[in-house]
N, CA, C and O atoms as CSV, one atom per row, in Angstrom:
chain,resi,resn,atom,element,x,y,z
A,1,UNK,N,N,14.782,253.659,66.581
A,1,UNK,CA,C,15.997,253.512,68.053
A,1,UNK,C,C,15.946,255.302,67.659
A,1,UNK,O,O,15.958,256.148,68.553
A,2,UNK,N,N,15.910,255.526,66.710
A,2,UNK,CA,C,16.255,257.336,67.237
A,2,UNK,C,C,15.612,257.821,68.301
A,2,UNK,O,O,16.074,258.288,69.341
A,3,UNK,N,N,13.683,257.562,67.700
A,3,UNK,CA,C,12.893,258.457,68.025
A,3,UNK,C,C,12.481,257.524,69.560
A,3,UNK,O,O,11.971,258.281,70.385
A,4,UNK,N,N,12.585,256.363,69.957
A,4,UNK,CA,C,12.332,255.499,71.279
A,4,UNK,C,C,13.066,255.157,72.036
A,4,UNK,O,O,12.818,255.174,73.242
A,5,UNK,N,N,14.370,254.679,71.443
A,5,UNK,CA,C,15.522,254.572,72.802
A,5,UNK,C,C,16.282,254.990,72.555
A,5,UNK,O,O,17.174,254.177,72.795
A,6,UNK,N,N,16.956,256.379,71.921
A,6,UNK,CA,C,17.896,257.024,72.079
A,6,UNK,C,C,17.814,258.040,73.219
A,6,UNK,O,O,18.703,258.454,73.963
A,7,UNK,N,N,16.410,258.353,73.155
A,7,UNK,CA,C,16.037,259.516,74.396
A,7,UNK,C,C,16.365,258.643,75.691
A,7,UNK,O,O,17.154,259.243,76.421
A,8,UNK,N,N,16.035,257.570,76.111
A,8,UNK,CA,C,16.429,256.726,77.047
A,8,UNK,C,C,17.343,256.234,77.379
A,8,UNK,O,O,17.425,256.098,78.600
A,9,UNK,N,N,18.408,255.751,76.611
A,9,UNK,CA,C,19.691,255.725,76.737
A,9,UNK,C,C,20.790,256.231,76.564
A,9,UNK,O,O,21.937,255.798,76.670
A,10,UNK,N,N,20.190,257.571,76.174
A,10,UNK,CA,C,21.111,258.669,75.875
A,10,UNK,C,C,22.184,258.381,75.467
A,10,UNK,O,O,23.297,258.421,75.991
A,11,UNK,N,N,21.529,257.817,73.641
A,11,UNK,CA,C,22.595,257.697,72.610
A,11,UNK,C,C,23.181,258.319,71.611
A,11,UNK,O,O,23.130,258.038,70.414
A,12,UNK,N,N,23.909,259.434,72.301
A,12,UNK,CA,C,23.965,260.748,71.837
A,12,UNK,C,C,24.907,260.935,70.077
A,12,UNK,O,O,24.942,261.894,69.305
A,13,UNK,N,N,25.535,259.585,69.998
A,13,UNK,CA,C,26.038,259.269,68.711
A,13,UNK,C,C,25.270,258.443,67.432
A,13,UNK,O,O,25.574,257.414,66.829
A,14,UNK,N,N,24.525,259.061,67.353
A,14,UNK,CA,C,23.643,258.342,66.507
A,14,UNK,C,C,22.694,259.630,65.420
A,14,UNK,O,O,21.838,260.503,65.560
A,15,UNK,N,N,23.429,259.091,64.481
A,15,UNK,CA,C,23.004,260.178,63.553
A,15,UNK,C,C,21.681,260.782,63.409
A,15,UNK,O,O,20.861,259.878,63.248
A,16,UNK,N,N,21.030,262.155,63.397
A,16,UNK,CA,C,19.894,262.402,63.449
A,16,UNK,C,C,18.817,261.596,62.100
A,16,UNK,O,O,19.233,261.105,61.051
A,17,UNK,N,N,17.412,261.681,62.560
A,17,UNK,CA,C,16.484,260.825,61.499
A,17,UNK,C,C,15.992,262.101,60.996
A,17,UNK,O,O,15.839,262.909,61.912
A,18,UNK,N,N,15.734,262.491,59.992
A,18,UNK,CA,C,15.556,263.919,59.139
A,18,UNK,C,C,13.602,263.138,58.832
A,18,UNK,O,O,12.567,263.660,59.246
A,19,UNK,N,N,13.678,262.249,58.278
A,19,UNK,CA,C,12.111,261.568,57.537
A,19,UNK,C,C,12.489,259.822,57.274
A,19,UNK,O,O,13.520,259.336,56.811
A,20,UNK,N,N,11.181,259.106,57.781
A,20,UNK,CA,C,11.299,257.916,57.650
A,20,UNK,C,C,10.267,257.555,57.381
A,20,UNK,O,O,9.253,258.186,57.682
A,21,UNK,N,N,10.263,256.180,56.594
A,21,UNK,CA,C,8.817,256.294,56.188
A,21,UNK,C,C,8.215,254.920,57.856
A,21,UNK,O,O,8.942,254.375,58.686
A,22,UNK,N,N,7.225,254.872,57.748
A,22,UNK,CA,C,6.357,253.674,58.847
A,22,UNK,C,C,7.312,252.690,58.698
A,22,UNK,O,O,8.323,252.662,59.401
A,23,UNK,N,N,7.097,251.967,57.930
A,23,UNK,CA,C,7.866,250.454,56.923
A,23,UNK,C,C,9.273,250.512,57.192
A,23,UNK,O,O,9.987,249.555,56.891
A,24,UNK,N,N,9.810,251.702,57.811
A,24,UNK,CA,C,11.716,251.948,57.658
A,24,UNK,C,C,12.406,251.258,56.306
A,24,UNK,O,O,13.497,250.692,56.236
A,25,UNK,N,N,11.138,251.551,54.947
A,25,UNK,CA,C,12.070,251.154,53.985
A,25,UNK,C,C,13.018,252.449,53.457
A,25,UNK,O,O,13.981,252.312,52.702
A,26,UNK,N,N,12.738,253.213,53.785
A,26,UNK,CA,C,13.517,254.514,53.618
A,26,UNK,C,C,13.878,255.088,54.717
A,26,UNK,O,O,13.099,254.989,55.665
A,27,UNK,N,N,15.246,255.901,54.917
A,27,UNK,CA,C,15.109,256.755,55.900
A,27,UNK,C,C,16.492,258.526,55.400
A,27,UNK,O,O,17.638,258.571,54.952
A,28,UNK,N,N,15.834,259.225,55.675
A,28,UNK,CA,C,16.627,260.597,55.357
A,28,UNK,C,C,17.735,260.986,56.507
A,28,UNK,O,O,17.440,260.947,57.702
A,29,UNK,N,N,18.523,261.216,56.221
A,29,UNK,CA,C,19.712,261.632,56.834
A,29,UNK,C,C,20.520,263.082,56.732
A,29,UNK,O,O,19.995,263.758,55.847
A,30,UNK,N,N,20.900,263.317,56.948
A,30,UNK,CA,C,21.680,264.431,57.022
A,30,UNK,C,C,22.936,263.825,56.249
A,30,UNK,O,O,23.451,262.718,56.411
A,31,UNK,N,N,23.188,264.542,55.626
A,31,UNK,CA,C,24.709,264.414,54.535
A,31,UNK,C,C,25.594,264.132,55.732
A,31,UNK,O,O,25.295,264.761,56.747
A,32,UNK,N,N,26.697,263.250,55.815
A,32,UNK,CA,C,27.839,262.660,56.368
A,32,UNK,C,C,29.084,262.514,55.261
A,32,UNK,O,O,29.233,262.001,54.152
A,33,UNK,N,N,29.820,263.203,56.135
A,33,UNK,CA,C,31.435,262.998,55.280
A,33,UNK,C,C,32.540,261.664,55.941
A,33,UNK,O,O,32.583,261.217,57.087
A,34,UNK,N,N,33.147,261.380,55.032
A,34,UNK,CA,C,33.551,260.099,55.609
A,34,UNK,C,C,35.073,260.295,54.751
A,34,UNK,O,O,35.034,261.023,53.759
A,35,UNK,N,N,36.310,259.696,55.101
A,35,UNK,CA,C,36.459,258.618,56.137
A,35,UNK,C,C,36.854,259.104,57.370
A,35,UNK,O,O,37.304,260.235,57.554
A,36,UNK,N,N,36.623,257.914,58.558
A,36,UNK,CA,C,36.787,258.307,59.915
A,36,UNK,C,C,37.685,257.372,59.946
A,36,UNK,O,O,37.762,256.587,59.001
A,37,UNK,N,N,38.508,257.280,61.001
A,37,UNK,CA,C,39.489,256.153,61.454
A,37,UNK,C,C,39.212,255.340,62.294
A,37,UNK,O,O,38.428,255.876,63.076
A,38,UNK,N,N,39.486,253.991,62.674
A,38,UNK,CA,C,39.237,252.987,63.627
A,38,UNK,C,C,39.375,253.600,65.054
A,38,UNK,O,O,38.595,253.417,65.988
A,39,UNK,N,N,40.490,254.350,65.058
A,39,UNK,CA,C,40.850,254.939,66.535
A,39,UNK,C,C,39.920,256.330,66.935
A,39,UNK,O,O,39.910,256.874,68.039
A,40,UNK,N,N,39.080,256.781,65.622
A,40,UNK,CA,C,38.106,257.904,66.262
A,40,UNK,C,C,36.853,256.870,66.597
A,40,UNK,O,O,36.116,256.846,67.583
A,41,UNK,N,N,36.866,256.431,65.983
A,41,UNK,CA,C,35.732,255.553,66.310
A,41,UNK,C,C,35.661,254.616,67.589
A,41,UNK,O,O,34.585,254.516,68.179
A,42,UNK,N,N,36.777,253.928,68.031
A,42,UNK,CA,C,37.092,253.110,69.367
A,42,UNK,C,C,37.230,254.406,70.487
A,42,UNK,O,O,37.430,254.029,71.642
A,43,UNK,N,N,37.158,255.681,70.306
A,43,UNK,CA,C,37.124,256.481,71.312
A,43,UNK,C,C,35.972,257.401,71.549
A,43,UNK,O,O,36.016,258.454,72.185
A,44,UNK,N,N,34.783,256.795,70.872
A,44,UNK,CA,C,33.373,257.174,71.104
A,44,UNK,C,C,32.850,256.446,72.555
A,44,UNK,O,O,33.222,255.364,73.010
A,45,UNK,N,N,32.161,257.115,72.955
A,45,UNK,CA,C,31.564,257.062,74.100
A,45,UNK,C,C,30.776,255.291,74.310
A,45,UNK,O,O,29.856,254.998,73.547
A,46,UNK,N,N,31.185,254.403,75.227
A,46,UNK,CA,C,30.258,252.887,75.411
A,46,UNK,C,C,29.487,252.726,75.652
A,46,UNK,O,O,29.567,252.735,76.880
A,47,UNK,N,N,28.267,252.475,75.326
A,47,UNK,CA,C,26.740,252.583,75.536
A,47,UNK,C,C,26.507,250.968,75.815
A,47,UNK,O,O,26.928,249.913,75.342
A,48,UNK,N,N,25.319,251.509,77.170
A,48,UNK,CA,C,25.144,250.332,77.674
A,48,UNK,C,C,23.576,250.755,77.701
A,48,UNK,O,O,23.148,251.814,78.160
A,49,UNK,N,N,22.601,249.442,76.962
A,49,UNK,CA,C,22.831,248.959,76.195
A,49,UNK,C,C,23.300,249.650,74.578
A,49,UNK,O,O,23.114,250.735,74.028
A,50,UNK,N,N,24.119,248.132,74.140
A,50,UNK,CA,C,24.477,248.423,72.831
A,50,UNK,C,C,23.720,249.105,71.856
A,50,UNK,O,O,22.777,248.330,71.697
A,51,UNK,N,N,23.554,249.951,71.189
A,51,UNK,CA,C,22.532,250.369,70.017
A,51,UNK,C,C,22.790,249.318,68.543
A,51,UNK,O,O,21.823,249.141,67.802
A,52,UNK,N,N,23.750,248.855,68.304
A,52,UNK,CA,C,24.073,247.744,67.750
A,52,UNK,C,C,25.075,246.591,67.899
A,52,UNK,O,O,25.349,246.649,69.098
A,53,UNK,N,N,25.866,245.452,67.312
A,53,UNK,CA,C,26.339,244.168,67.995
A,53,UNK,C,C,27.519,244.843,66.747
A,53,UNK,O,O,28.580,244.247,66.938
A,54,UNK,N,N,27.670,245.811,65.626
A,54,UNK,CA,C,28.267,245.867,64.677
A,54,UNK,C,C,28.770,247.284,64.692
A,54,UNK,O,O,28.219,248.382,64.617
A,55,UNK,N,N,30.100,246.842,64.826
A,55,UNK,CA,C,30.953,248.255,64.946
A,55,UNK,C,C,31.967,248.390,63.723
A,55,UNK,O,O,33.135,248.022,63.847
A,56,UNK,N,N,31.598,248.800,62.827
A,56,UNK,CA,C,32.401,248.920,61.640
A,56,UNK,C,C,32.700,250.423,61.217
A,56,UNK,O,O,31.752,251.206,61.172
A,57,UNK,N,N,33.991,250.854,60.905
A,57,UNK,CA,C,34.337,252.178,60.980
A,57,UNK,C,C,33.696,252.690,59.855
A,57,UNK,O,O,33.426,253.890,59.791
A,58,UNK,N,N,33.346,251.696,58.712
A,58,UNK,CA,C,31.982,252.208,57.305
A,58,UNK,C,C,30.749,252.668,58.019
A,58,UNK,O,O,30.022,253.262,57.222
A,59,UNK,N,N,30.335,252.623,59.006
A,59,UNK,CA,C,28.701,252.961,59.590
A,59,UNK,C,C,29.031,253.957,60.208
A,59,UNK,O,O,28.118,254.171,61.005
A,60,UNK,N,N,30.133,255.025,60.366
A,60,UNK,CA,C,30.244,256.016,60.949
A,60,UNK,C,C,30.429,257.459,60.218
A,60,UNK,O,O,30.834,257.144,59.098
A,61,UNK,N,N,30.378,258.308,60.249
A,61,UNK,CA,C,30.436,259.539,59.038
A,61,UNK,C,C,30.392,260.926,60.306
A,61,UNK,O,O,30.015,260.887,61.477
A,62,UNK,N,N,30.887,261.962,59.571
A,62,UNK,CA,C,30.852,263.198,60.073
A,62,UNK,C,C,29.602,264.269,59.904
A,62,UNK,O,O,29.651,264.838,58.814
A,63,UNK,N,N,28.847,264.541,60.473
A,63,UNK,CA,C,28.151,265.231,60.260
A,63,UNK,C,C,27.913,267.052,61.167
A,63,UNK,O,O,27.505,267.065,62.328
A,64,UNK,N,N,28.195,268.237,60.513
A,64,UNK,CA,C,28.757,269.190,60.962
A,64,UNK,C,C,30.126,269.095,62.059
A,64,UNK,O,O,30.369,269.809,63.032
A,65,UNK,N,N,30.645,268.315,61.682
A,65,UNK,CA,C,32.634,268.064,62.261
A,65,UNK,C,C,31.897,267.000,63.510
A,65,UNK,O,O,32.542,267.123,64.552
A,66,UNK,N,N,30.919,266.167,63.636
A,66,UNK,CA,C,30.452,265.526,64.756
A,66,UNK,C,C,30.394,263.938,64.345
A,66,UNK,O,O,29.570,263.483,63.552
A,67,UNK,N,N,31.412,263.161,65.019
A,67,UNK,CA,C,31.325,262.031,64.570
A,67,UNK,C,C,29.743,260.768,65.134
A,67,UNK,O,O,29.383,260.225,66.179
A,68,UNK,N,N,29.482,260.803,64.354
A,68,UNK,CA,C,28.084,259.869,64.614
A,68,UNK,C,C,28.051,258.411,63.930
A,68,UNK,O,O,28.640,258.158,62.879
A,69,UNK,N,N,27.302,257.505,64.650
A,69,UNK,CA,C,26.855,256.092,63.813
A,69,UNK,C,C,25.668,256.756,62.640
A,69,UNK,O,O,24.755,257.557,62.842
A,70,UNK,N,N,26.044,256.153,61.528
A,70,UNK,CA,C,25.206,256.450,60.474
A,70,UNK,C,C,24.219,255.228,60.608
A,70,UNK,O,O,23.035,255.410,60.894
A,71,UNK,N,N,24.886,253.657,60.337
A,71,UNK,CA,C,24.187,252.882,60.046
A,71,UNK,C,C,23.922,252.014,61.022
A,71,UNK,O,O,24.779,251.148,61.197
A,72,UNK,N,N,22.456,251.989,62.089
A,72,UNK,CA,C,22.160,251.299,63.646
A,72,UNK,C,C,20.883,250.860,62.908
A,72,UNK,O,O,20.056,250.702,63.806
A,73,UNK,N,N,20.451,250.654,62.027
A,73,UNK,CA,C,19.124,250.029,61.544
A,73,UNK,C,C,19.679,248.186,61.596
A,73,UNK,O,O,20.704,247.539,61.386
A,74,UNK,N,N,18.412,247.976,61.969
A,74,UNK,CA,C,18.372,246.438,61.944
A,74,UNK,C,C,17.621,245.636,60.581
A,74,UNK,O,O,16.780,246.251,59.926
A,75,UNK,N,N,17.911,244.565,60.312
A,75,UNK,CA,C,17.864,244.043,58.627
A,75,UNK,C,C,16.496,243.618,58.410
A,75,UNK,O,O,15.898,243.822,57.354
A,76,UNK,N,N,15.903,242.903,59.624
A,76,UNK,CA,C,14.568,242.003,59.359
A,76,UNK,C,C,13.948,242.293,60.787
A,76,UNK,O,O,14.374,242.757,61.845
A,77,UNK,N,N,12.339,241.639,60.165
A,77,UNK,CA,C,11.509,241.846,61.576
A,77,UNK,C,C,11.687,241.150,62.912
A,77,UNK,O,O,11.289,241.587,63.992
A,78,UNK,N,N,12.371,239.949,62.692
A,78,UNK,CA,C,13.112,239.116,63.313
A,78,UNK,C,C,14.003,239.834,64.740
A,78,UNK,O,O,13.762,239.821,65.947
A,79,UNK,N,N,15.352,240.559,63.734
A,79,UNK,CA,C,15.821,241.427,64.946
A,79,UNK,C,C,15.220,242.317,65.308
A,79,UNK,O,O,15.790,242.817,66.278
A,80,UNK,N,N,13.893,243.071,64.926
A,80,UNK,CA,C,13.690,243.829,65.220
A,80,UNK,C,C,12.696,243.756,66.453
A,80,UNK,O,O,12.707,244.435,67.480
A,81,UNK,N,N,11.909,242.834,66.102
A,81,UNK,CA,C,11.464,242.298,67.770
A,81,UNK,C,C,12.095,241.891,68.549
A,81,UNK,O,O,11.748,242.146,69.703
A,82,UNK,N,N,13.254,241.111,68.352
A,82,UNK,CA,C,14.059,240.972,69.415
A,82,UNK,C,C,14.568,242.415,70.191
A,82,UNK,O,O,14.320,242.782,71.340
A,83,UNK,N,N,15.081,242.845,69.514
A,83,UNK,CA,C,15.602,244.416,69.849
A,83,UNK,C,C,14.970,245.033,70.858
A,83,UNK,O,O,15.515,245.604,71.803
A,84,UNK,N,N,13.586,244.896,70.620
A,84,UNK,CA,C,12.604,245.778,70.911
A,84,UNK,C,C,12.151,245.187,72.260
A,84,UNK,O,O,11.640,245.904,73.121
A,85,UNK,N,N,12.332,243.975,72.413
A,85,UNK,CA,C,12.000,243.274,73.846
A,85,UNK,C,C,13.400,243.700,74.631
A,85,UNK,O,O,13.281,244.027,75.812
A,86,UNK,N,N,14.529,243.711,74.118
A,86,UNK,CA,C,15.434,243.731,75.155
A,86,UNK,C,C,15.448,245.331,74.816
A,86,UNK,O,O,16.276,245.849,75.566
A,87,UNK,N,N,15.230,245.681,74.512
A,87,UNK,CA,C,15.565,247.856,74.790
A,87,UNK,C,C,14.522,247.791,75.885
A,87,UNK,O,O,14.836,248.461,76.868
A,88,UNK,N,N,13.275,247.112,75.979
A,88,UNK,CA,C,12.363,247.623,76.904
A,88,UNK,C,C,12.532,246.962,78.320
A,88,UNK,O,O,12.229,247.495,79.388
A,89,UNK,N,N,13.269,245.247,78.080
A,89,UNK,CA,C,14.353,245.550,79.714
A,89,UNK,C,C,15.109,245.732,80.438
A,89,UNK,O,O,15.155,245.582,81.659
A,90,UNK,N,N,16.114,246.252,79.358
A,90,UNK,CA,C,17.006,247.454,80.013
A,90,UNK,C,C,16.796,248.158,80.236
A,90,UNK,O,O,17.235,248.407,81.358
A,91,UNK,N,N,15.937,249.351,79.587
A,91,UNK,CA,C,14.731,250.390,80.095
A,91,UNK,C,C,13.949,249.769,81.375
A,91,UNK,O,O,13.788,250.678,82.189
A,92,UNK,N,N,13.568,248.910,81.703
A,92,UNK,CA,C,12.780,248.703,82.867
A,92,UNK,C,C,14.226,248.530,84.095
A,92,UNK,O,O,14.239,248.802,85.296
A,93,UNK,N,N,15.173,248.059,83.335
A,93,UNK,CA,C,16.199,247.870,84.767
A,93,UNK,C,C,16.765,249.356,85.485
A,93,UNK,O,O,17.068,249.718,86.622
A,94,UNK,N,N,16.706,250.087,83.874
A,94,UNK,CA,C,16.996,251.978,84.510
A,94,UNK,C,C,16.348,252.674,85.511
A,94,UNK,O,O,16.838,253.620,86.128
A,95,UNK,N,N,14.749,251.998,85.748
A,95,UNK,CA,C,14.387,252.778,86.170
A,95,UNK,C,C,14.289,251.873,87.592
A,95,UNK,O,O,13.721,252.403,88.546
A,96,UNK,N,N,14.715,250.816,87.708
A,96,UNK,CA,C,14.125,250.194,89.085
A,96,UNK,C,C,15.650,250.959,90.073
A,96,UNK,O,O,15.744,250.793,91.289
């Protein structure tokens, strides 16, 4: 999502990935501070397509003072494959 889809869809509120293994078993991101409020999360831009269907305040934090989504991974391979297909379709629609 960080490398492939973020640049296409302009998802500027994703926390950067510093290092990740090819299988996605571990991901290294900059240290973030919490807590943040629900009002702060609600004030973030709406993206289409959505990065994730979850929108919990615990999934956000500040990196260098900027509010970012920290938890935007997908839990299983079926979900990954479905989302890849979905994002490919949405990317194609944007190009039309």
